[in-house]
C-alpha positions as CSV (number, residue, x, y, z in Angstrom):
1,M,28.8,-0.5,-11.2
2,T,30.2,-2.9,-8.5
3,P,29.4,-6.0,-7.8
4,E,28.6,-5.3,-4.5
5,L,25.9,-2.6,-5.7
6,V,24.2,-5.3,-7.9
7,V,24.0,-7.9,-4.9
8,Q,22.6,-5.6,-2.9
9,L,19.9,-4.3,-5.9
10,A,19.0,-8.1,-6.1
11,R,18.8,-8.6,-2.5
12,R,16.5,-5.9,-2.1
13,S,14.8,-6.5,-4.7
14,F,14.2,-10.3,-3.6
15,E,13.2,-9.0,0.1
16,A,10.8,-6.3,-1.5
17,T,8.9,-9.4,-3.6
18,L,8.9,-11.9,-0.9
19,M,7.7,-8.7,1.4
20,L,4.7,-8.2,-0.8
21,A,4.0,-11.7,-1.5
22,A,3.9,-13.0,2.3
23,P,0.3,-11.3,3.4
24,L,-1.1,-12.9,0.3
25,L,0.5,-16.5,0.8
26,I,0.3,-16.8,4.1
27,A,-3.6,-16.3,4.0
28,S,-3.6,-18.7,1.4
29,L,-1.9,-21.3,3.6
30,L,-3.9,-20.6,6.5
31,I,-7.1,-21.5,4.4
32,G,-5.6,-24.2,2.9
33,L,-4.4,-25.6,5.7
34,L,-8.0,-25.4,7.9
35,I,-9.7,-26.6,4.7
36,S,-7.7,-29.7,4.7
37,V,-8.0,-30.3,8.2
38,F,-11.9,-29.6,7.5
39,Q,-11.7,-32.6,4.5
40,A,-9.9,-34.5,6.9
41,V,-11.9,-35.2,9.8
42,T,-15.4,-35.1,7.5
43,S,-13.6,-37.5,5.2
44,I,-15.0,-35.1,2.5
45,N,-12.4,-35.8,-0.5
46,E,-13.1,-33.2,-3.1
47,A,-10.0,-31.8,-4.6
48,T,-12.0,-28.4,-5.9
49,L,-13.5,-27.5,-2.3
50,A,-10.5,-25.4,-1.3
51,F,-10.7,-23.1,-4.4
52,A,-13.2,-20.9,-3.6
53,P,-12.2,-19.9,-0.2
54,K,-8.6,-20.0,-1.3
55,I,-9.7,-16.9,-3.8
56,I,-11.6,-15.1,-0.9
57,A,-9.4,-15.2,1.6
58,V,-6.6,-14.0,-0.9
59,M,-8.8,-11.0,-2.0
60,V,-9.8,-10.3,1.8
61,A,-6.1,-10.2,2.6
62,M,-5.2,-7.9,-0.7
63,I,-8.0,-5.5,0.4
64,I,-6.4,-5.6,3.9
65,F,-3.1,-5.0,3.2
66,F,-3.1,-3.3,0.0
67,P,-2.5,0.3,1.8
68,W,0.6,-1.1,2.9
69,M,1.8,-2.6,-0.2
70,M,1.0,0.3,-2.0
71,S,3.2,2.2,0.4
72,Y,5.8,-0.3,0.5
73,M,6.1,-0.3,-3.2
74,S,6.1,3.1,-3.3
75,D,9.2,3.7,-0.8
76,F,11.1,1.2,-2.8
77,T,10.3,2.8,-5.8
78,R,11.6,6.0,-4.4
79,E,14.7,3.9,-3.7
80,I,15.7,2.6,-6.8
81,Y,15.3,5.8,-8.5
82,S,17.2,7.3,-6.0
83,F,20.2,4.7,-6.3
84,I,19.9,5.3,-10.5
85,A,20.2,8.9,-9.8
86,T,23.5,8.4,-7.5
87,M,24.7,5.8,-10.2
88,R,25.0,8.4,-12.8
89,R,27.1,10.7,-11.3
């Protein structure tokens, strides 16, 4: 195994992790931003107000993006297995 292959595998793994986490993180970020703006406008300083909507938003995003995430993970897993098979030779 050459250093280039290790770097490529690590880069691809980080890319897959970011791609899979992005929809959930973006949903949480947007809801958090909206709630922060709402709290600033209404002068409500309740720290726990953002937790329930964020959890709900992440769950909705998970339901919406789950088919795509599973497809992406399956493709990545097949790619890794084929990579392992070619390394063995």
